[in-house]
N, C-alpha and C positions, 0 to 999 in steps of 0.2 A: 492364589496368587499369581499375577504373570510376573513373570522377571521383568521388563521393560515396561512401564506406565506409560499409555499415550498422553501428550502433552498437549494441551487446547488453552487458545488464548479469548476471552472474553472485551470486545470494546464496547462503548457506551455512551449516550450522548443522553445530559441531563436537561430538562427545562431551563433555560438561563435567570425563567422569574425566580428562581430558588437563590435564597442567599448562602454565600459561602459556608455556614454551618448546618444548612439543611441538608446541603449537596454534600456533604462530609459523612451524614446521619446516611441518607438514599448508597451513598458508596456501600457503607458497614451493610444496608438491607440487604444492597446487587450480592457482596461478601460471602453474608450470611446465607442468603439462597444457594450458594452454590455451596458452600460447606453441607449444608443441609440433605443435598443430593448425593453426598460423598464424596464432594472436591478436597482434595487439597494444595492448599494457594501458596505459589512460589514465588510467584512476585506480582507486586501490586503498586502501581500509579493512581498518586489524588489525582483527584476528576480538576481539572482548571478550564477558568474561560476561555474563550478560541472563538475566534469568525470562524465562520463556517462557507464552504466555496457555492454552496445550492442552499437553497434556505430547505428547512425540514419542518413541515409541520407550519409554517409561515415564519418560520423562526430565522432569525441574522446568525445567531450567536448560540453557543451552548456551554455546556461543563464535560467537558471529554476527560473518561478516564477508561484503563484495562488494567487486567490484571491474568497469569498464565497459572497455571492450575494442573493437576495431572486427577484425573479419572478413571476410577473401575468399571463402575456399571455406566453402559454408553445409553442407557434408559434415560439416564438425570438430564441427559443431555438437553431432550424435547422437552421432556418439564421443566427442566428453566426457561427454554425458550418461552414460550408459551406465558410462565407469570410473568415473566419480565414485560410480556407485550400488554399485560394485564396492570404493572406500575404506572399510574400517570407522569409519573417524577423523570419517565424513562421517554424518552421522544426517540429515540433510534439503537439498535445493540446489533451486533455481530459476531458469532460465534465461530473459530475459527481453528482446525487441528495444527498443531507446529510439526509435521516431519523431521524425525532425528535426521540430524548430522549423518548418521551409516547408510538413511534410505534417500537421500537428498542427489538428484539429479545434477550431476556438472553442466555448468551453462554450455549454452550451443556454440560453437565458434565460427560463422556464418566465413566462408573463403572468401579470400579478397581475390577480388578482379587484380589481372593485370594488368597494370598501363601500359597501352599499346604506344611507341614511341614515333615520334612521325620526326623523319630525317629535317635540322634547319636548313639545309641546302637542297633543290630538288634534285631528282635521279637523274633526270635529263632537263637539261636546258630550254627553255622558250623561247625562239629566236622572235618571236614579235612583242615580246613581254619586255624580254630585254631591249629593244630597239625601241620603245615607247618610252623607257625609263632613261632613255640618254637622250631622247627628246627633250624630257622633262628638263634634264640637267643640265643640256644644255642653254637653254632658254634661259636659266637661272643668271 
């Protein structure tokens, strides 16, 4: 057994035609699928009905839930993914690997461009422009 286990997160959308009780049952089924593959669930969020930004399988809403887990055997990930695809209540799912804080890269900071300042007064006076301004002001 390794000293640090890899953390994963599984997000899933359930069919919006389900009632809340059935959505909760499907949540336990999805979590049981993970635990059967050797996962230890660390955190879980109850599926909530949500409006989708774009349709999934012609649906505009779904029950969205997710949970985080650790898993020692990486072969279980592919098996979980395949079994989720066979579940008719799950309309979409995504499995992510969560990097440990120690391995995360610091965000890249883009260098700022120095602003070029233009002088308020031109360095060399333009005689023709000054004459036109004087003519306009004199006619007022």
